[in-house]
PDB file of N, CA, C and O in Angstrom:
ATOM      1  N   MET A   1     116.100 125.844  65.734  1.00  0.00           N
ATOM      2  CA  MET A   1     115.639 124.486  65.670  1.00  0.00           C
ATOM      3  C   MET A   1     114.356 124.462  64.847  1.00  0.00           C
ATOM      4  O   MET A   1     113.432 125.221  65.140  1.00  0.00           O
ATOM      5  N   ASN A   2     114.275 123.638  63.857  1.00  0.00           N
ATOM      6  CA  ASN A   2     113.144 123.568  62.953  1.00  0.00           C
ATOM      7  C   ASN A   2     112.307 122.345  63.294  1.00  0.00           C
ATOM      8  O   ASN A   2     112.753 121.212  63.116  1.00  0.00           O
ATOM      9  N   ILE A   3     111.081 122.576  63.788  1.00  0.00           N
ATOM     10  CA  ILE A   3     110.233 121.447  64.173  1.00  0.00           C
ATOM     11  C   ILE A   3     109.260 121.064  63.075  1.00  0.00           C
ATOM     12  O   ILE A   3     108.653 119.997  63.157  1.00  0.00           O
ATOM     13  N   GLY A   4     109.091 121.856  62.093  1.00  0.00           N
ATOM     14  CA  GLY A   4     108.244 121.549  60.954  1.00  0.00           C
ATOM     15  C   GLY A   4     106.776 121.781  61.249  1.00  0.00           C
ATOM     16  O   GLY A   4     106.390 122.096  62.375  1.00  0.00           O
ATOM     17  N   ILE A   5     105.973 121.621  60.224  1.00  0.00           N
ATOM     18  CA  ILE A   5     104.535 121.869  60.334  1.00  0.00           C
ATOM     19  C   ILE A   5     103.878 120.842  61.252  1.00  0.00           C
ATOM     20  O   ILE A   5     103.015 121.196  62.055  1.00  0.00           O
ATOM     21  N   THR A   6     104.268 119.601  61.147  1.00  0.00           N
ATOM     22  CA  THR A   6     103.663 118.556  61.986  1.00  0.00           C
ATOM     23  C   THR A   6     103.917 118.836  63.461  1.00  0.00           C
ATOM     24  O   THR A   6     103.007 118.743  64.284  1.00  0.00           O
ATOM     25  N   GLY A   7     105.133 119.171  63.782  1.00  0.00           N
ATOM     26  CA  GLY A   7     105.477 119.479  65.165  1.00  0.00           C
ATOM     27  C   GLY A   7     104.730 120.693  65.669  1.00  0.00           C
ATOM     28  O   GLY A   7     104.298 120.727  66.821  1.00  0.00           O
ATOM     29  N   ALA A   8     104.568 121.726  64.783  1.00  0.00           N
ATOM     30  CA  ALA A   8     103.857 122.928  65.170  1.00  0.00           C
ATOM     31  C   ALA A   8     102.381 122.613  65.427  1.00  0.00           C
ATOM     32  O   ALA A   8     101.796 123.147  66.369  1.00  0.00           O
ATOM     33  N   LEU A   9     101.775 121.756  64.605  1.00  0.00           N
ATOM     34  CA  LEU A   9     100.377 121.372  64.803  1.00  0.00           C
ATOM     35  C   LEU A   9     100.196 120.579  66.103  1.00  0.00           C
ATOM     36  O   LEU A   9      99.218 120.767  66.826  1.00  0.00           O
ATOM     37  N   ILE A  10     101.137 119.707  66.381  1.00  0.00           N
ATOM     38  CA  ILE A  10     101.055 118.933  67.627  1.00  0.00           C
ATOM     39  C   ILE A  10     101.153 119.868  68.824  1.00  0.00           C
ATOM     40  O   ILE A  10     100.406 119.712  69.790  1.00  0.00           O
ATOM     41  N   ALA A  11     102.050 120.823  68.776  1.00  0.00           N
ATOM     42  CA  ALA A  11     102.206 121.776  69.872  1.00  0.00           C
ATOM     43  C   ALA A  11     100.951 122.629  70.024  1.00  0.00           C
ATOM     44  O   ALA A  11     100.534 122.919  71.146  1.00  0.00           O
ATOM     45  N   LEU A  12     100.344 123.035  68.908  1.00  0.00           N
ATOM     46  CA  LEU A  12      99.133 123.842  68.954  1.00  0.00           C
ATOM     47  C   LEU A  12      97.971 123.059  69.568  1.00  0.00           C
ATOM     48  O   LEU A  12      97.263 123.568  70.437  1.00  0.00           O
ATOM     49  N   VAL A  13      97.782 121.831  69.118  1.00  0.00           N
ATOM     50  CA  VAL A  13      96.705 120.999  69.646  1.00  0.00           C
ATOM     51  C   VAL A  13      96.926 120.727  71.129  1.00  0.00           C
ATOM     52  O   VAL A  13      95.974 120.774  71.908  1.00  0.00           O
ATOM     53  N   ALA A  14      98.147 120.447  71.528  1.00  0.00           N
ATOM     54  CA  ALA A  14      98.463 120.183  72.933  1.00  0.00           C
ATOM     55  C   ALA A  14      98.170 121.399  73.797  1.00  0.00           C
ATOM     56  O   ALA A  14      97.747 121.257  74.944  1.00  0.00           O
ATOM     57  N   SER A  15      98.390 122.591  73.258  1.00  0.00           N
ATOM     58  CA  SER A  15      98.120 123.785  74.054  1.00  0.00           C
ATOM     59  C   SER A  15      96.624 124.066  74.166  1.00  0.00           C
ATOM     60  O   SER A  15      96.190 124.694  75.131  1.00  0.00           O
ATOM     61  N   LEU A  16      95.833 123.615  73.200  1.00  0.00           N
ATOM     62  CA  LEU A  16      94.397 123.823  73.247  1.00  0.00           C
ATOM     63  C   LEU A  16      93.689 122.851  74.195  1.00  0.00           C
ATOM     64  O   LEU A  16      92.637 123.168  74.748  1.00  0.00           O
ATOM     65  N   TYR A  17      94.266 121.686  74.372  1.00  0.00           N
ATOM     66  CA  TYR A  17      93.684 120.651  75.224  1.00  0.00           C
ATOM     67  C   TYR A  17      94.676 120.274  76.322  1.00  0.00           C
ATOM     68  O   TYR A  17      95.400 119.286  76.199  1.00  0.00           O
ATOM     69  N   PRO A  18      94.707 121.059  77.388  1.00  0.00           N
ATOM     70  CA  PRO A  18      95.651 120.721  78.451  1.00  0.00           C
ATOM     71  C   PRO A  18      95.274 119.395  79.105  1.00  0.00           C
ATOM     72  O   PRO A  18      94.105 119.010  79.140  1.00  0.00           O
ATOM     73  N   ALA A  19      96.253 118.732  79.604  1.00  0.00           N
ATOM     74  CA  ALA A  19      96.023 117.439  80.251  1.00  0.00           C
ATOM     75  C   ALA A  19      95.134 117.628  81.479  1.00  0.00           C
ATOM     76  O   ALA A  19      95.283 118.596  82.224  1.00  0.00           O
ATOM     77  N   ALA A  20      94.226 116.705  81.672  1.00  0.00           N
ATOM     78  CA  ALA A  20      93.349 116.765  82.846  1.00  0.00           C
ATOM     79  C   ALA A  20      94.189 116.542  84.099  1.00  0.00           C
ATOM     80  O   ALA A  20      95.108 115.724  84.097  1.00  0.00           O
ATOM     81  N   PRO A  21      93.877 117.263  85.160  1.00  0.00           N
ATOM     82  CA  PRO A  21      94.643 117.055  86.388  1.00  0.00           C
ATOM     83  C   PRO A  21      94.433 115.639  86.889  1.00  0.00           C
ATOM     84  O   PRO A  21      93.316 115.121  86.877  1.00  0.00           O
ATOM     85  N   ARG A  22      95.494 115.032  87.319  1.00  0.00           N
ATOM     86  CA  ARG A  22      95.420 113.663  87.813  1.00  0.00           C
ATOM     87  C   ARG A  22      95.168 113.695  89.305  1.00  0.00           C
ATOM     88  O   ARG A  22      95.832 114.410  90.056  1.00  0.00           O
ATOM     89  N   SER A  23      94.217 112.921  89.705  1.00  0.00           N
ATOM     90  CA  SER A  23      93.934 112.824  91.125  1.00  0.00           C
ATOM     91  C   SER A  23      93.697 111.360  91.462  1.00  0.00           C
ATOM     92  O   SER A  23      93.336 110.559  90.600  1.00  0.00           O
ATOM     93  N   THR A  24      93.900 111.034  92.698  1.00  0.00           N
ATOM     94  CA  THR A  24      93.661 109.666  93.121  1.00  0.00           C
ATOM     95  C   THR A  24      92.168 109.496  93.355  1.00  0.00           C
ATOM     96  O   THR A  24      91.503 110.425  93.812  1.00  0.00           O
ATOM     97  N   PRO A  25      91.639 108.326  93.049  1.00  0.00           N
ATOM     98  CA  PRO A  25      90.209 108.119  93.276  1.00  0.00           C
ATOM     99  C   PRO A  25      89.902 108.185  94.769  1.00  0.00           C
ATOM    100  O   PRO A  25      90.754 107.851  95.592  1.00  0.00           O
ATOM    101  N   PRO A  26      88.708 108.607  95.118  1.00  0.00           N
ATOM    102  CA  PRO A  26      88.375 108.689  96.546  1.00  0.00           C
ATOM    103  C   PRO A  26      88.413 107.307  97.177  1.00  0.00           C
ATOM    104  O   PRO A  26      88.025 106.313  96.563  1.00  0.00           O
ATOM    105  N   ALA A  27      88.880 107.266  98.393  1.00  0.00           N
ATOM    106  CA  ALA A  27      88.962 105.995  99.108  1.00  0.00           C
ATOM    107  C   ALA A  27      87.558 105.526  99.461  1.00  0.00           C
ATOM    108  O   ALA A  27      86.742 106.300  99.960  1.00  0.00           O
ATOM    109  N   THR A  28      87.287 104.275  99.201  1.00  0.00           N
ATOM    110  CA  THR A  28      85.993 103.718  99.564  1.00  0.00           C
ATOM    111  C   THR A  28      86.166 102.900 100.832  1.00  0.00           C
ATOM    112  O   THR A  28      87.119 102.131 100.956  1.00  0.00           O
ATOM    113  N   PRO A  29      85.249 103.063 101.770  1.00  0.00           N
ATOM    114  CA  PRO A  29      85.380 102.294 103.010  1.00  0.00           C
ATOM    115  C   PRO A  29      85.208 100.808 102.734  1.00  0.00           C
ATOM    116  O   PRO A  29      84.417 100.403 101.882  1.00  0.00           O
ATOM    117  N   VAL A  30      85.943 100.030 103.451  1.00  0.00           N
ATOM    118  CA  VAL A  30      85.881  98.581 103.292  1.00  0.00           C
ATOM    119  C   VAL A  30      84.986  98.015 104.382  1.00  0.00           C
ATOM    120  O   VAL A  30      85.210  98.251 105.569  1.00  0.00           O
ATOM    121  N   ARG A  31      83.983  97.277 103.974  1.00  0.00           N
ATOM    122  CA  ARG A  31      83.099  96.624 104.937  1.00  0.00           C
ATOM    123  C   ARG A  31      83.349  95.129 104.866  1.00  0.00           C
ATOM    124  O   ARG A  31      83.259  94.516 103.803  1.00  0.00           O
ATOM    125  N   LEU A  32      83.658  94.566 105.998  1.00  0.00           N
ATOM    126  CA  LEU A  32      83.878  93.138 106.062  1.00  0.00           C
ATOM    127  C   LEU A  32      82.646  92.480 106.675  1.00  0.00           C
ATOM    128  O   LEU A  32      82.136  92.927 107.702  1.00  0.00           O
ATOM    129  N   ALA A  33      82.180  91.424 106.039  1.00  0.00           N
ATOM    130  CA  ALA A  33      81.024  90.713 106.561  1.00  0.00           C
ATOM    131  C   ALA A  33      81.442  89.896 107.774  1.00  0.00           C
ATOM    132  O   ALA A  33      82.516  89.294 107.801  1.00  0.00           O
ATOM    133  N   MET A  34      80.577  89.890 108.769  1.00  0.00           N
ATOM    134  CA  MET A  34      80.847  89.155 109.996  1.00  0.00           C
ATOM    135  C   MET A  34      79.677  88.196 110.208  1.00  0.00           C
ATOM    136  O   MET A  34      78.518  88.612 110.209  1.00  0.00           O
ATOM    137  N   MET A  35      79.983  86.925 110.387  1.00  0.00           N
ATOM    138  CA  MET A  35      78.927  85.960 110.623  1.00  0.00           C
ATOM    139  C   MET A  35      78.621  85.926 112.116  1.00  0.00           C
ATOM    140  O   MET A  35      79.517  85.761 112.944  1.00  0.00           O
ATOM    141  N   CYS A  36      77.345  86.084 112.444  1.00  0.00           N
ATOM    142  CA  CYS A  36      76.891  86.093 113.834  1.00  0.00           C
ATOM    143  C   CYS A  36      76.059  84.843 114.068  1.00  0.00           C
ATOM    144  O   CYS A  36      75.218  84.487 113.243  1.00  0.00           O
ATOM    145  N   MET A  37      76.290  84.188 115.173  1.00  0.00           N
ATOM    146  CA  MET A  37      75.591  82.946 115.492  1.00  0.00           C
ATOM    147  C   MET A  37      74.463  83.196 116.491  1.00  0.00           C
ATOM    148  O   MET A  37      74.600  84.002 117.411  1.00  0.00           O
ATOM    149  N   LYS A  38      73.357  82.500 116.298  1.00  0.00           N
ATOM    150  CA  LYS A  38      72.183  82.660 117.154  1.00  0.00           C
ATOM    151  C   LYS A  38      72.499  82.198 118.577  1.00  0.00           C
ATOM    152  O   LYS A  38      73.095  81.143 118.797  1.00  0.00           O
ATOM    153  N   THR A  39      72.075  83.033 119.539  1.00  0.00           N
ATOM    154  CA  THR A  39      72.261  82.682 120.945  1.00  0.00           C
ATOM    155  C   THR A  39      70.933  82.493 121.665  1.00  0.00           C
ATOM    156  O   THR A  39      70.892  81.884 122.734  1.00  0.00           O
ATOM    157  N   GLY A  40      69.854  83.005 121.096  1.00  0.00           N
ATOM    158  CA  GLY A  40      68.563  82.842 121.751  1.00  0.00           C
ATOM    159  C   GLY A  40      67.486  83.649 121.077  1.00  0.00           C
ATOM    160  O   GLY A  40      67.722  84.324 120.075  1.00  0.00           O
ATOM    161  N   GLU A  41      66.282  83.568 121.649  1.00  0.00           N
ATOM    162  CA  GLU A  41      65.148  84.329 121.124  1.00  0.00           C
ATOM    163  C   GLU A  41      64.134  84.549 122.226  1.00  0.00           C
ATOM    164  O   GLU A  41      64.052  83.769 123.175  1.00  0.00           O
ATOM    165  N   ASP A  42      63.365  85.613 122.094  1.00  0.00           N
ATOM    166  CA  ASP A  42      62.270  85.888 123.015  1.00  0.00           C
ATOM    167  C   ASP A  42      60.999  85.269 122.465  1.00  0.00           C
ATOM    168  O   ASP A  42      60.846  85.110 121.254  1.00  0.00           O
ATOM    169  N   ALA A  43      60.100  84.927 123.353  1.00  0.00           N
ATOM    170  CA  ALA A  43      58.804  84.400 122.940  1.00  0.00           C
ATOM    171  C   ALA A  43      58.065  85.482 122.146  1.00  0.00           C
ATOM    172  O   ALA A  43      58.221  86.674 122.408  1.00  0.00           O
ATOM    173  N   PRO A  44      57.270  85.053 121.186  1.00  0.00           N
ATOM    174  CA  PRO A  44      56.526  86.041 120.386  1.00  0.00           C
ATOM    175  C   PRO A  44      55.640  86.934 121.254  1.00  0.00           C
ATOM    176  O   PRO A  44      54.976  86.476 122.184  1.00  0.00           O
ATOM    177  N   VAL A  45      55.653  88.210 120.921  1.00  0.00           N
ATOM    178  CA  VAL A  45      54.782  89.189 121.563  1.00  0.00           C
ATOM    179  C   VAL A  45      54.016  89.873 120.440  1.00  0.00           C
ATOM    180  O   VAL A  45      54.598  90.603 119.637  1.00  0.00           O
ATOM    181  N   GLY A  46      52.731  89.638 120.388  1.00  0.00           N
ATOM    182  CA  GLY A  46      51.951  90.208 119.291  1.00  0.00           C
ATOM    183  C   GLY A  46      52.328  89.529 117.983  1.00  0.00           C
ATOM    184  O   GLY A  46      52.257  88.305 117.870  1.00  0.00           O
ATOM    185  N   MET A  47      52.727  90.321 117.001  1.00  0.00           N
ATOM    186  CA  MET A  47      53.040  89.804 115.674  1.00  0.00           C
ATOM    187  C   MET A  47      54.544  89.629 115.428  1.00  0.00           C
ATOM    188  O   MET A  47      54.939  89.252 114.325  1.00  0.00           O
ATOM    189  N   THR A  48      55.392  89.896 116.436  1.00  0.00           N
ATOM    190  CA  THR A  48      56.844  89.817 116.234  1.00  0.00           C
ATOM    191  C   THR A  48      57.525  89.046 117.353  1.00  0.00           C
ATOM    192  O   THR A  48      56.948  88.823 118.417  1.00  0.00           O
ATOM    193  N   LYS A  49      58.759  88.647 117.094  1.00  0.00           N
ATOM    194  CA  LYS A  49      59.625  88.093 118.126  1.00  0.00           C
ATOM    195  C   LYS A  49      61.037  88.591 117.863  1.00  0.00           C
ATOM    196  O   LYS A  49      61.346  89.040 116.759  1.00  0.00           O
ATOM    197  N   ILE A  50      61.895  88.511 118.875  1.00  0.00           N
ATOM    198  CA  ILE A  50      63.259  89.031 118.780  1.00  0.00           C
ATOM    199  C   ILE A  50      64.236  87.863 118.819  1.00  0.00           C
ATOM    200  O   ILE A  50      64.148  86.991 119.683  1.00  0.00           O
ATOM    201  N   CYS A  51      65.181  87.862 117.855  1.00  0.00           N
ATOM    202  CA  CYS A  51      66.230  86.845 117.782  1.00  0.00           C
ATOM    203  C   CYS A  51      67.548  87.506 118.197  1.00  0.00           C
ATOM    204  O   CYS A  51      67.844  88.625 117.779  1.00  0.00           O
ATOM    205  N   TYR A  52      68.341  86.805 119.025  1.00  0.00           N
ATOM    206  CA  TYR A  52      69.602  87.355 119.524  1.00  0.00           C
ATOM    207  C   TYR A  52      70.771  86.592 118.931  1.00  0.00           C
ATOM    208  O   TYR A  52      70.714  85.379 118.727  1.00  0.00           O
ATOM    209  N   TYR A  53      71.856  87.354 118.655  1.00  0.00           N
ATOM    210  CA  TYR A  53      73.035  86.782 118.004  1.00  0.00           C
ATOM    211  C   TYR A  53      74.314  87.297 118.670  1.00  0.00           C
ATOM    212  O   TYR A  53      74.351  88.403 119.209  1.00  0.00           O
ATOM    213  N   ASP A  54      75.358  86.470 118.619  1.00  0.00           N
ATOM    214  CA  ASP A  54      76.690  86.849 119.091  1.00  0.00           C
ATOM    215  C   ASP A  54      77.529  87.186 117.869  1.00  0.00           C
ATOM    216  O   ASP A  54      77.784  86.327 117.026  1.00  0.00           O
ATOM    217  N   CYS A  55      77.961  88.454 117.777  1.00  0.00           N
ATOM    218  CA  CYS A  55      78.790  88.932 116.664  1.00  0.00           C
ATOM    219  C   CYS A  55      80.161  89.304 117.221  1.00  0.00           C
ATOM    220  O   CYS A  55      80.411  90.462 117.557  1.00  0.00           O
ATOM    221  N   LEU A  56      81.031  88.326 117.314  1.00  0.00           N
ATOM    222  CA  LEU A  56      82.387  88.534 117.856  1.00  0.00           C
ATOM    223  C   LEU A  56      82.356  89.236 119.206  1.00  0.00           C
ATOM    224  O   LEU A  56      83.095  90.193 119.435  1.00  0.00           O
ATOM    225  N   GLY A  57      81.504  88.756 120.090  1.00  0.00           N
ATOM    226  CA  GLY A  57      81.428  89.312 121.433  1.00  0.00           C
ATOM    227  C   GLY A  57      80.372  90.386 121.622  1.00  0.00           C
ATOM    228  O   GLY A  57      80.064  90.745 122.759  1.00  0.00           O
ATOM    229  N   SER A  58      79.818  90.901 120.555  1.00  0.00           N
ATOM    230  CA  SER A  58      78.758  91.907 120.660  1.00  0.00           C
ATOM    231  C   SER A  58      77.405  91.224 120.477  1.00  0.00           C
ATOM    232  O   SER A  58      77.257  90.350 119.623  1.00  0.00           O
ATOM    233  N   ARG A  59      76.437  91.619 121.267  1.00  0.00           N
ATOM    234  CA  ARG A  59      75.095  91.052 121.145  1.00  0.00           C
ATOM    235  C   ARG A  59      74.287  91.891 120.163  1.00  0.00           C
ATOM    236  O   ARG A  59      74.212  93.113 120.286  1.00  0.00           O
ATOM    237  N   VAL A  60      73.690  91.222 119.196  1.00  0.00           N
ATOM    238  CA  VAL A  60      72.873  91.869 118.173  1.00  0.00           C
ATOM    239  C   VAL A  60      71.500  91.231 118.202  1.00  0.00           C
ATOM    240  O   VAL A  60      71.375  90.020 118.385  1.00  0.00           O
ATOM    241  N   ALA A  61      70.467  92.044 118.023  1.00  0.00           N
ATOM    242  CA  ALA A  61      69.097  91.547 118.004  1.00  0.00           C
ATOM    243  C   ALA A  61      68.424  91.964 116.704  1.00  0.00           C
ATOM    244  O   ALA A  61      68.638  93.068 116.204  1.00  0.00           O
ATOM    245  N   ILE A  62      67.612  91.067 116.167  1.00  0.00           N
ATOM    246  CA  ILE A  62      66.774  91.402 115.016  1.00  0.00           C
ATOM    247  C   ILE A  62      65.335  91.065 115.374  1.00  0.00           C
ATOM    248  O   ILE A  62      65.077  90.180 116.189  1.00  0.00           O
ATOM    249  N   THR A  63      64.416  91.769 114.765  1.00  0.00           N
ATOM    250  CA  THR A  63      62.994  91.521 114.975  1.00  0.00           C
ATOM    251  C   THR A  63      62.430  90.889 113.713  1.00  0.00           C
ATOM    252  O   THR A  63      62.640  91.379 112.604  1.00  0.00           O
ATOM    253  N   ILE A  64      61.703  89.785 113.907  1.00  0.00           N
ATOM    254  CA  ILE A  64      61.093  89.099 112.772  1.00  0.00           C
ATOM    255  C   ILE A  64      59.628  88.820 113.097  1.00  0.00           C
ATOM    256  O   ILE A  64      59.180  89.048 114.221  1.00  0.00           O
ATOM    257  N   ARG A  65      58.883  88.324 112.105  1.00  0.00           N
ATOM    258  CA  ARG A  65      57.486  87.951 112.336  1.00  0.00           C
ATOM    259  C   ARG A  65      57.408  86.796 113.318  1.00  0.00           C
ATOM    260  O   ARG A  65      58.285  85.932 113.342  1.00  0.00           O
ATOM    261  N   ALA A  66      56.379  86.782 114.109  1.00  0.00           N
ATOM    262  CA  ALA A  66      56.207  85.747 115.130  1.00  0.00           C
ATOM    263  C   ALA A  66      56.087  84.352 114.523  1.00  0.00           C
ATOM    264  O   ALA A  66      56.414  83.364 115.182  1.00  0.00           O
ATOM    265  N   THR A  67      55.631  84.259 113.296  1.00  0.00           N
ATOM    266  CA  THR A  67      55.460  82.956 112.647  1.00  0.00           C
ATOM    267  C   THR A  67      56.728  82.458 111.963  1.00  0.00           C
ATOM    268  O   THR A  67      56.760  81.328 111.477  1.00  0.00           O
ATOM    269  N   SER A  68      57.776  83.283 111.916  1.00  0.00           N
ATOM    270  CA  SER A  68      59.026  82.906 111.261  1.00  0.00           C
ATOM    271  C   SER A  68      59.963  82.220 112.247  1.00  0.00           C
ATOM    272  O   SER A  68      59.820  82.349 113.463  1.00  0.00           O
ATOM    273  N   ILE A  69      60.919  81.494 111.696  1.00  0.00           N
ATOM    274  CA  ILE A  69      61.956  80.846 112.504  1.00  0.00           C
ATOM    275  C   ILE A  69      63.201  81.711 112.475  1.00  0.00           C
ATOM    276  O   ILE A  69      63.597  82.186 111.411  1.00  0.00           O
ATOM    277  N   CYS A  70      63.826  81.925 113.627  1.00  0.00           N
ATOM    278  CA  CYS A  70      65.064  82.727 113.684  1.00  0.00           C
ATOM    279  C   CYS A  70      66.157  82.010 112.887  1.00  0.00           C
ATOM    280  O   CYS A  70      66.365  80.812 113.076  1.00  0.00           O
ATOM    281  N   PRO A  71      66.849  82.714 112.010  1.00  0.00           N
ATOM    282  CA  PRO A  71      67.964  82.085 111.300  1.00  0.00           C
ATOM    283  C   PRO A  71      69.060  81.668 112.282  1.00  0.00           C
ATOM    284  O   PRO A  71      69.269  82.335 113.295  1.00  0.00           O
ATOM    285  N   LEU A  72      69.755  80.578 111.990  1.00  0.00           N
ATOM    286  CA  LEU A  72      70.838  80.118 112.863  1.00  0.00           C
ATOM    287  C   LEU A  72      72.015  81.079 112.863  1.00  0.00           C
ATOM    288  O   LEU A  72      72.767  81.158 113.834  1.00  0.00           O
ATOM    289  N   SER A  73      72.172  81.826 111.736  1.00  0.00           N
ATOM    290  CA  SER A  73      73.260  82.808 111.649  1.00  0.00           C
ATOM    291  C   SER A  73      72.806  83.963 110.765  1.00  0.00           C
ATOM    292  O   SER A  73      71.917  83.812 109.927  1.00  0.00           O
ATOM    293  N   ILE A  74      73.424  85.104 110.966  1.00  0.00           N
ATOM    294  CA  ILE A  74      73.188  86.281 110.127  1.00  0.00           C
ATOM    295  C   ILE A  74      74.544  86.891 109.786  1.00  0.00           C
ATOM    296  O   ILE A  74      75.526  86.657 110.490  1.00  0.00           O
ATOM    297  N   ASN A  75      74.598  87.654 108.731  1.00  0.00           N
ATOM    298  CA  ASN A  75      75.814  88.378 108.358  1.00  0.00           C
ATOM    299  C   ASN A  75      75.636  89.840 108.696  1.00  0.00           C
ATOM    300  O   ASN A  75      74.592  90.429 108.416  1.00  0.00           O
ATOM    301  N   ARG A  76      76.647  90.420 109.291  1.00  0.00           N
ATOM    302  CA  ARG A  76      76.642  91.842 109.645  1.00  0.00           C
ATOM    303  C   ARG A  76      77.813  92.501 109.002  1.00  0.00           C
ATOM    304  O   ARG A  76      78.010  93.705 109.163  1.00  0.00           O
TER     305      ARG A  76
END
């Protein structure tokens, strides 16, 4: 079988540069944002106060400056 000079050059180049191994990209974790609604707050103590939120049945607390207003909702 005669492949000619062009075919021989293609075969030579292909042998010098093997195909890179194919791999699947690493799985990235999916984070879904959850909106949490304010349920209450503690009175300021010193320079901070604590705001409480309901996040699908879980209670979450954040600490903010005593002079700030607790947001009505937060994203988690």
